C-alpha positions as a Markdown table, in Angstrom:
| # | Residue | x | y | z |
|---|---|---|---|---|
| 1 | Met | 1.3 | 10.5 | 130.2 |
| 2 | Ser | 1.2 | 6.8 | 130.0 |
| 3 | Ile | 0.8 | 4.7 | 133.2 |
| 4 | Met | 1.8 | 1.0 | 132.8 |
| 5 | Gln | 1.1 | -1.7 | 135.3 |
| 6 | Thr | 2.0 | -5.4 | 134.9 |
| 7 | Val | -0.8 | -7.5 | 136.4 |
| 8 | Leu | 0.3 | -10.9 | 135.4 |
| 9 | Arg | 3.7 | -12.4 | 134.5 |
| 10 | Ser | 4.3 | -16.1 | 133.5 |
| 11 | Pro | 6.6 | -18.0 | 131.2 |
| 12 | His | 3.9 | -17.8 | 128.5 |
| 13 | Phe | 1.9 | -14.6 | 129.3 |
| 14 | Lys | 2.4 | -11.1 | 130.4 |
| 15 | Val | -0.6 | -8.8 | 130.9 |
| 16 | Val | 0.0 | -5.1 | 131.1 |
| 17 | Ser | -2.6 | -2.4 | 131.8 |
| 18 | His | -2.0 | 1.0 | 130.0 |
| 19 | Val | -3.7 | 4.3 | 130.9 |
| 20 | Cys | -2.7 | 7.0 | 128.4 |
| 21 | Gln | -3.8 | 10.5 | 129.0 |
| 22 | Arg | -2.8 | 14.1 | 128.5 |
| 23 | Pro | -0.1 | 15.2 | 128.3 |
| 24 | Arg | 0.9 | 12.5 | 125.8 |
| 25 | Val | 4.7 | 12.3 | 125.9 |
| 26 | Asp | 5.5 | 8.8 | 124.5 |
| 27 | Cys | 3.0 | 8.5 | 121.7 |
| 28 | Gly | 4.6 | 7.8 | 118.3 |
| 29 | Thr | 7.4 | 5.7 | 120.0 |
| 30 | Val | 8.3 | 2.7 | 117.8 |
| 31 | Ile | 7.9 | -0.5 | 119.7 |
| 32 | Gly | 9.4 | -3.7 | 118.3 |
| 33 | Gly | 11.4 | -6.8 | 119.1 |
| 34 | Glu | 8.8 | -8.1 | 121.6 |
| 35 | Pro | 6.5 | -11.2 | 121.7 |
| 36 | Ala | 3.2 | -11.1 | 119.9 |
| 37 | Arg | 0.5 | -9.3 | 121.7 |
| 38 | Phe | -3.3 | -8.9 | 121.7 |
| 39 | Ile | -4.4 | -5.3 | 122.4 |
| 40 | Phe | -7.8 | -4.8 | 123.9 |
| 41 | Thr | -9.2 | -1.3 | 124.5 |
| 42 | Arg | -11.2 | -0.7 | 127.7 |
| 43 | Arg | -11.8 | 3.0 | 127.0 |
| 44 | Gly | -11.3 | 5.2 | 123.9 |
| 45 | Ser | -9.8 | 4.2 | 120.6 |
| 46 | Phe | -6.4 | 4.7 | 119.0 |
| 47 | Met | -4.5 | 3.8 | 115.8 |
| 48 | Leu | -1.7 | 1.4 | 115.4 |
| 49 | His | 0.7 | 2.1 | 112.5 |
| 50 | Ala | 3.0 | -0.6 | 111.1 |
| 51 | Gly | 4.7 | 0.1 | 107.8 |
| 52 | Ser | 2.2 | 1.7 | 105.5 |
| 53 | Arg | -0.9 | 0.2 | 107.2 |
| 54 | Ser | -3.0 | 1.2 | 110.1 |
| 55 | Trp | -5.4 | -0.6 | 112.4 |
| 56 | Phe | -7.9 | 0.7 | 114.9 |
| 57 | Ala | -7.7 | -0.7 | 118.4 |
| 58 | Arg | -11.1 | 0.2 | 119.7 |
| 59 | Pro | -14.3 | -1.1 | 121.4 |
| 60 | Gly | -15.5 | -3.9 | 119.3 |
| 61 | Gln | -12.1 | -4.6 | 117.7 |
| 62 | Ala | -9.0 | -6.2 | 119.2 |
| 63 | Val | -5.7 | -6.1 | 117.4 |
| 64 | Leu | -3.0 | -8.9 | 117.3 |
| 65 | Val | 0.5 | -7.5 | 116.7 |
| 66 | Ala | 2.9 | -10.1 | 115.4 |
| 67 | Lys | 6.2 | -10.9 | 117.2 |
| 68 | Gly | 8.9 | -8.4 | 116.6 |
| 69 | Val | 6.8 | -5.9 | 114.6 |
| 70 | Glu | 7.7 | -2.3 | 114.9 |
| 71 | Tyr | 4.6 | -0.1 | 115.4 |
| 72 | His | 3.6 | 3.2 | 116.9 |
| 73 | Ala | 0.3 | 4.6 | 118.2 |
| 74 | Ser | -1.6 | 7.8 | 117.4 |
| 75 | His | -4.8 | 9.2 | 119.1 |
| 76 | Pro | -7.6 | 10.7 | 117.0 |
| 77 | Asp | -9.1 | 12.3 | 120.1 |
| 78 | Ala | -6.2 | 14.2 | 121.6 |
| 79 | Glu | -8.2 | 15.1 | 124.7 |
| 80 | Ser | -9.3 | 11.7 | 125.6 |
| 81 | Cys | -8.0 | 9.1 | 128.1 |
| 82 | Asn | -7.3 | 5.8 | 126.4 |
| 83 | Cys | -7.1 | 2.6 | 128.4 |
| 84 | Cys | -6.0 | -0.7 | 127.0 |
| 85 | Thr | -4.9 | -4.1 | 128.1 |
| 86 | Asp | -1.9 | -5.8 | 126.3 |
| 87 | Val | -1.7 | -9.5 | 126.5 |
| 88 | Leu | 1.8 | -10.6 | 125.5 |
| 89 | Ile | 1.9 | -14.2 | 124.5 |
| 90 | Ser | 4.6 | -16.8 | 123.7 |
| 91 | Asp | 5.1 | -18.5 | 120.4 |
| 92 | Glu | 4.2 | -21.8 | 122.1 |
| 93 | Met | 0.9 | -20.5 | 123.3 |
| 94 | Leu | 0.1 | -18.9 | 119.9 |
| 95 | Asp | 0.7 | -22.3 | 118.3 |
| 96 | Met | -1.5 | -23.9 | 120.9 |
| 97 | Leu | -4.3 | -21.5 | 120.0 |
| 98 | Gly | -3.9 | -22.3 | 116.3 |
| 99 | Val | -2.6 | -18.8 | 115.3 |
| 100 | Arg | -0.2 | -18.9 | 112.4 |
| 101 | Thr | 2.1 | -15.9 | 111.7 |
| 102 | Asp | 2.2 | -14.3 | 108.2 |
| 103 | Pro | 5.3 | -12.2 | 107.4 |
| 104 | Gly | 3.1 | -10.1 | 105.1 |
| 105 | Gln | 0.5 | -9.3 | 107.8 |
| 106 | Pro | 2.1 | -7.5 | 110.8 |
| 107 | Cys | -1.3 | -6.9 | 112.5 |
| 108 | Arg | -4.6 | -8.6 | 112.5 |
| 109 | Ala | -7.9 | -7.2 | 113.7 |
| 110 | Phe | -10.5 | -9.3 | 115.5 |
| 111 | Gly | -14.0 | -7.8 | 115.6 |
| 112 | His | -16.1 | -8.7 | 118.6 |
| 113 | Asp | -19.3 | -7.7 | 120.4 |
| 114 | Leu | -20.1 | -5.8 | 123.6 |
| 115 | Arg | -20.5 | -9.0 | 125.6 |
| 116 | Phe | -16.9 | -9.9 | 124.8 |
| 117 | Gln | -15.9 | -6.3 | 125.6 |
| 118 | Lys | -17.4 | -6.8 | 129.0 |
| 119 | Thr | -15.6 | -10.1 | 129.4 |
| 120 | His | -12.1 | -8.7 | 128.8 |
| 121 | Val | -12.7 | -5.8 | 131.1 |
| 122 | Glu | -13.7 | -8.4 | 133.8 |
| 123 | Val | -10.6 | -10.4 | 133.1 |
| 124 | Leu | -8.5 | -7.4 | 134.0 |
| 125 | Arg | -10.6 | -6.6 | 137.0 |
| 126 | Gly | -10.1 | -10.2 | 138.1 |
| 127 | Leu | -6.4 | -10.1 | 137.7 |
| 128 | Leu | -6.2 | -6.8 | 139.7 |
| 129 | Arg | -8.1 | -8.5 | 142.5 |
| 130 | Gly | -5.6 | -11.3 | 142.6 |
| 131 | Gly | -6.3 | -14.9 | 142.8 |
| 132 | Asp | -5.0 | -18.3 | 141.8 |
| 133 | Ala | -2.4 | -18.3 | 139.0 |
| 134 | Asp | -3.9 | -21.4 | 137.5 |
| 135 | Asp | -7.2 | -19.7 | 137.2 |
| 136 | Ala | -5.5 | -16.7 | 135.6 |
| 137 | Glu | -3.9 | -18.8 | 132.9 |
| 138 | Glu | -7.0 | -20.8 | 132.2 |
| 139 | Val | -9.1 | -17.6 | 131.9 |
| 140 | Leu | -6.7 | -16.1 | 129.4 |
| 141 | Leu | -6.7 | -19.3 | 127.3 |
| 142 | Asp | -10.5 | -19.4 | 127.3 |
| 143 | Thr | -10.8 | -15.7 | 126.5 |
| 144 | Leu | -8.3 | -15.7 | 123.6 |
| 145 | Gly | -9.5 | -19.1 | 122.4 |
| 146 | Tyr | -13.1 | -17.8 | 122.2 |
| 147 | Leu | -12.0 | -14.6 | 120.4 |
| 148 | Ile | -10.0 | -16.6 | 117.8 |
| 149 | Glu | -12.7 | -19.2 | 117.3 |
| 150 | Ser | -15.8 | -17.1 | 117.3 |
| 151 | His | -14.6 | -13.8 | 115.9 |
| 152 | Glu | -12.6 | -14.3 | 112.8 |
| 153 | Ser | -9.6 | -12.1 | 112.0 |
| 154 | Arg | -11.0 | -9.2 | 110.1 |
| 155 | Ala | -9.4 | -8.6 | 106.8 |
| 156 | Pro | -10.7 | -5.6 | 104.9 |
| 157 | Ala | -13.0 | -6.5 | 102.0 |
| 158 | Ala | -11.3 | -3.9 | 99.9 |
| 159 | Asp | -7.8 | -4.2 | 98.6 |
| 160 | Asp | -7.8 | -0.6 | 97.3 |
| 161 | Ile | -5.4 | 1.4 | 99.6 |
| 162 | Lys | -7.4 | 4.6 | 98.8 |
| 163 | Val | -10.6 | 2.9 | 100.1 |
| 164 | Leu | -8.9 | 1.7 | 103.3 |
| 165 | Arg | -7.6 | 5.2 | 103.9 |
| 166 | Gln | -11.0 | 6.8 | 103.3 |
| 167 | Val | -12.6 | 4.4 | 105.9 |
| 168 | Ala | -9.7 | 5.0 | 108.3 |
| 169 | Arg | -10.3 | 8.8 | 108.1 |
| 170 | Val | -14.0 | 8.4 | 108.8 |
| 171 | Glu | -13.3 | 6.1 | 111.8 |
| 172 | Ala | -10.9 | 8.7 | 113.2 |
| 173 | Ala | -13.4 | 11.5 | 112.6 |
| 174 | Ile | -16.1 | 9.6 | 114.5 |
| 175 | Val | -13.8 | 8.9 | 117.4 |
| 176 | Gly | -12.0 | 12.2 | 117.5 |
| 177 | Arg | -15.0 | 14.5 | 117.0 |
| 178 | Ala | -17.6 | 12.4 | 118.9 |
| 179 | Glu | -19.1 | 15.5 | 120.5 |
| 180 | Glu | -20.1 | 16.8 | 117.1 |
| 181 | Asn | -22.1 | 13.8 | 116.2 |
| 182 | Leu | -21.1 | 14.1 | 112.6 |
| 183 | Gly | -23.8 | 13.1 | 110.0 |
| 184 | Val | -23.2 | 11.0 | 106.9 |
| 185 | Asp | -22.9 | 14.1 | 104.6 |
| 186 | Glu | -20.1 | 15.6 | 106.8 |
| 187 | Leu | -18.4 | 12.2 | 107.0 |
| 188 | Ala | -18.6 | 11.8 | 103.3 |
| 189 | Lys | -16.7 | 15.1 | 102.9 |
| 190 | Val | -14.0 | 13.7 | 105.3 |
| 191 | Ala | -13.8 | 10.7 | 103.1 |
| 192 | Gly | -13.9 | 12.6 | 99.8 |
| 193 | Cys | -16.7 | 10.7 | 98.3 |
| 194 | Ser | -20.5 | 10.6 | 98.0 |
| 195 | Pro | -22.6 | 9.6 | 101.1 |
| 196 | Phe | -23.9 | 6.5 | 99.2 |
| 197 | His | -20.4 | 5.4 | 98.4 |
| 198 | Leu | -19.2 | 6.0 | 101.9 |
| 199 | Cys | -22.0 | 3.9 | 103.4 |
| 200 | Arg | -21.1 | 1.1 | 101.0 |
| 201 | Ile | -17.4 | 1.0 | 101.6 |
| 202 | Phe | -17.7 | 1.6 | 105.3 |
| 203 | Arg | -19.9 | -1.5 | 105.8 |
| 204 | Ala | -17.7 | -3.5 | 103.5 |
| 205 | Cys | -14.5 | -2.7 | 105.5 |
| 206 | Thr | -15.9 | -2.7 | 109.0 |
| 207 | Gly | -19.0 | -5.0 | 108.8 |
| 208 | Gln | -21.0 | -2.2 | 110.4 |
| 209 | Ser | -23.1 | 0.8 | 109.4 |
| 210 | Leu | -21.9 | 4.2 | 110.5 |
| 211 | Arg | -24.7 | 4.3 | 113.1 |
| 212 | Gln | -23.7 | 0.9 | 114.5 |
| 213 | Phe | -20.0 | 1.8 | 114.6 |
| 214 | Arg | -20.8 | 5.1 | 116.5 |
| 215 | Met | -23.0 | 3.3 | 119.0 |
| 216 | Gln | -20.4 | 0.6 | 119.6 |
| 217 | Gln | -17.7 | 3.2 | 120.4 |
| 218 | Arg | -20.0 | 4.9 | 122.9 |
| 219 | Leu | -21.2 | 1.8 | 124.7 |
| 220 | Gly | -17.7 | 0.2 | 124.7 |
| 221 | Ser | -16.0 | 3.3 | 126.2 |
| 222 | Ala | -18.9 | 3.7 | 128.7 |
| 223 | Leu | -18.4 | 0.0 | 129.7 |
| 224 | Gly | -14.7 | 0.6 | 130.3 |
| 225 | Arg | -15.5 | 3.5 | 132.7 |
| 226 | Leu | -18.1 | 1.4 | 134.5 |
| 227 | Gly | -15.4 | -1.3 | 135.0 |
| 228 | Asp | -13.4 | 1.4 | 136.7 |
| 229 | Gly | -16.3 | 2.1 | 139.1 |
| 230 | Glu | -17.9 | 5.2 | 137.5 |
| 231 | Arg | -20.5 | 6.5 | 139.8 |
| 232 | Asp | -22.0 | 9.5 | 138.0 |
| 233 | Leu | -24.0 | 7.8 | 135.3 |
| 234 | Ala | -25.7 | 11.0 | 134.1 |
| 235 | Ala | -22.3 | 12.6 | 133.5 |
| 236 | Leu | -21.1 | 9.4 | 131.8 |
| 237 | Ala | -24.1 | 9.5 | 129.4 |
| 238 | Cys | -23.3 | 13.1 | 128.6 |
| 239 | Asp | -19.6 | 12.4 | 128.1 |
| 240 | Met | -20.4 | 9.5 | 125.7 |
| 241 | Gly | -22.7 | 11.5 | 123.6 |
| 242 | Phe | -26.1 | 10.0 | 124.7 |
| 243 | Asn | -29.1 | 12.3 | 124.8 |
| 244 | Ser | -29.8 | 11.3 | 128.4 |
| 245 | His | -29.1 | 8.8 | 131.1 |
| 246 | Ser | -32.3 | 6.9 | 130.1 |
| 247 | His | -31.0 | 6.8 | 126.5 |
| 248 | Met | -27.8 | 5.2 | 127.6 |
| 249 | Thr | -29.7 | 2.8 | 129.9 |
| 250 | Asp | -32.0 | 1.7 | 127.0 |
| 251 | Ala | -29.0 | 1.1 | 124.8 |
| 252 | Phe | -27.2 | -1.1 | 127.5 |
| 253 | Arg | -30.4 | -3.1 | 128.1 |
| 254 | Leu | -30.9 | -3.7 | 124.4 |
| 255 | Val | -27.4 | -5.1 | 124.0 |
| 256 | Leu | -26.5 | -6.6 | 127.3 |
| 257 | Gly | -29.9 | -7.0 | 129.0 |
| 258 | Met | -28.6 | -5.0 | 132.0 |
| 259 | Ser | -28.7 | -1.4 | 133.1 |
| 260 | Pro | -25.4 | 0.5 | 133.4 |
| 261 | Ser | -25.6 | 0.3 | 137.2 |
| 262 | Glu | -26.1 | -3.5 | 137.0 |
| 263 | Val | -23.2 | -3.8 | 134.6 |
| 264 | Arg | -21.0 | -1.8 | 137.0 |
| 265 | Asp | -22.0 | -3.8 | 140.0 |
| 266 | Asp | -21.5 | -7.1 | 138.2 |
| 267 | Met | -18.0 | -6.2 | 137.1 |
| 268 | Arg | -17.1 | -4.9 | 140.6 |
| 269 | Gln | -17.4 | -8.5 | 141.7 |
| 270 | Ser | -15.0 | -9.9 | 139.1 |
| 271 | Asp | -13.3 | -13.0 | 140.4 |
| 272 | Leu | -11.0 | -15.2 | 138.3 |
| 273 | Arg | -12.5 | -18.5 | 139.4 |
| 274 | Val | -16.1 | -17.4 | 139.0 |
| 275 | Leu | -15.2 | -15.9 | 135.6 |
| 276 | Arg | -13.5 | -19.1 | 134.4 |
| 277 | Glu | -16.6 | -21.1 | 135.1 |
| 278 | Arg | -18.8 | -18.5 | 133.4 |
| 279 | Leu | -16.6 | -18.4 | 130.4 |
| 280 | Arg | -16.9 | -22.1 | 130.0 |
| 281 | Asp | -20.7 | -22.0 | 130.3 |
| 282 | Thr | -21.3 | -18.9 | 128.1 |
| 283 | Leu | -18.4 | -18.5 | 125.8 |
| 284 | Gly | -18.2 | -21.9 | 124.3 |
| 285 | Gly | -16.3 | -24.0 | 126.7 |
| 286 | Ser | -12.8 | -24.5 | 128.1 |
| 287 | Ser | -9.5 | -23.9 | 126.5 |
| 288 | Ser | -9.2 | -27.6 | 125.8 |
| 289 | Arg | -12.1 | -27.4 | 123.4 |
| 290 | His | -10.7 | -24.3 | 121.8 |
| 291 | Val | -7.2 | -25.6 | 121.1 |
| 292 | Gly | -7.7 | -29.3 | 120.8 |
| 293 | Val | -5.7 | -30.5 | 123.9 |
| 294 | Ser | -6.8 | -32.4 | 126.9 |
| 295 | Lys | -5.7 | -29.8 | 129.4 |
| 296 | Asn | -3.6 | -26.6 | 129.7 |
| 297 | Pro | -0.1 | -28.0 | 130.1 |
| 298 | Phe | 1.1 | -24.8 | 131.7 |
| 299 | Ala | -1.5 | -24.5 | 134.4 |
| 300 | Lys | 0.6 | -25.9 | 137.2 |
| 301 | Ser | 3.7 | -23.8 | 136.4 |
| 302 | Lys | 5.3 | -22.6 | 139.7 |
| 303 | Glu | 6.9 | -19.6 | 137.9 |
| 304 | Ile | 3.5 | -17.9 | 137.3 |
| 305 | Ala | 3.2 | -14.7 | 139.4 |
| 306 | Leu | 0.1 | -12.5 | 139.8 |
| 307 | Leu | 1.2 | -8.9 | 140.5 |
| 308 | Thr | -1.0 | -6.6 | 142.7 |
| 309 | Pro | -1.3 | -2.9 | 142.0 |
| 310 | Glu | 1.8 | -0.9 | 142.9 |
C-alpha cells in the first residue's frame, strides 16, 4: 500500500512524500512522462529499474531520474516499510543548478553521507510543519545545490554488466536479509565469485566496503524513523540489527556527534527558516553560490503553495 502526500507545489518544484508498505499493490508500475525528479529515501531501500539498468535508492544514495523516463520500483525486503521523498523539478531549475541531461543516462546516483541524510529528512519535516514559501524554495535550492556540488554523480567504476549485476545482487541481499547479518563468504556465494573479488568490485562500484555499506543502511533507516518521532530506541536498535541500544548510540555519536534521542529531538524542531540559515552556514552557502546567480529569481512567486497534511 502506497500513501502519497504532496507537501509542496510551485511552478518549479513539487515535493511528494511516499510511504510504501505491505501489502504492496502498485510496485512495478511503470512511471514516465513526468518532470525530472530527485528521489531521497528516509527509511528502507528499493531498486529503480529503467531499461536494462538498475539503481538503488537507499540511505547514502539519492537517485536523479531524468525527465520522461519510464521506470518501475522493486523492493528487496518485501516485509519492510519504505519511505521516500520525491522532489520533482522543472527544466529551468535543473539548468539553474547546472544539471545537464544525457539521453543515454536515464538515472544518476548521488552518494552522500549521514549528515546529508539527516538534512533531507529535516527538509521534509520542515515542509510538513508549514512555513514561508520563499524559505521552502530557498531550502530546496540549497539542499539540491549542495548535493550536486559536494557529492558527485556516482558512475560505476566497472563497465562490465556482469560486475554491475553481481554488486546489485549483493546490495539487495544485504538490504533484503538484514536480520541474517550475512558474512562476506555468504555474500560471495550470492555474487558468484570469490570473497576477495567481491570486496574489490563492491568497493569499486559503491565506494564503500561491505561493512561500511551495511552500517550506512542501518543508521540511515534508523535516522528516518527518528525523524518520524520513534520513541522506543531499544526496539529501534533491535529492528536495525544493532547488538544493543548502546551499540546504536555509539554508532550515531561516531558519525553525527549526537545520540539517537538528541537526533530525534533536533529533527522534531525542524523549521524551514532555521534550516535555511543552518544550510548556508554548514553546507557550503546559499543557492546563489551553488548556481552562480545573484539570487533565486523564483523566491517571490505568488503561485507557490505549501500543503499541510491531509
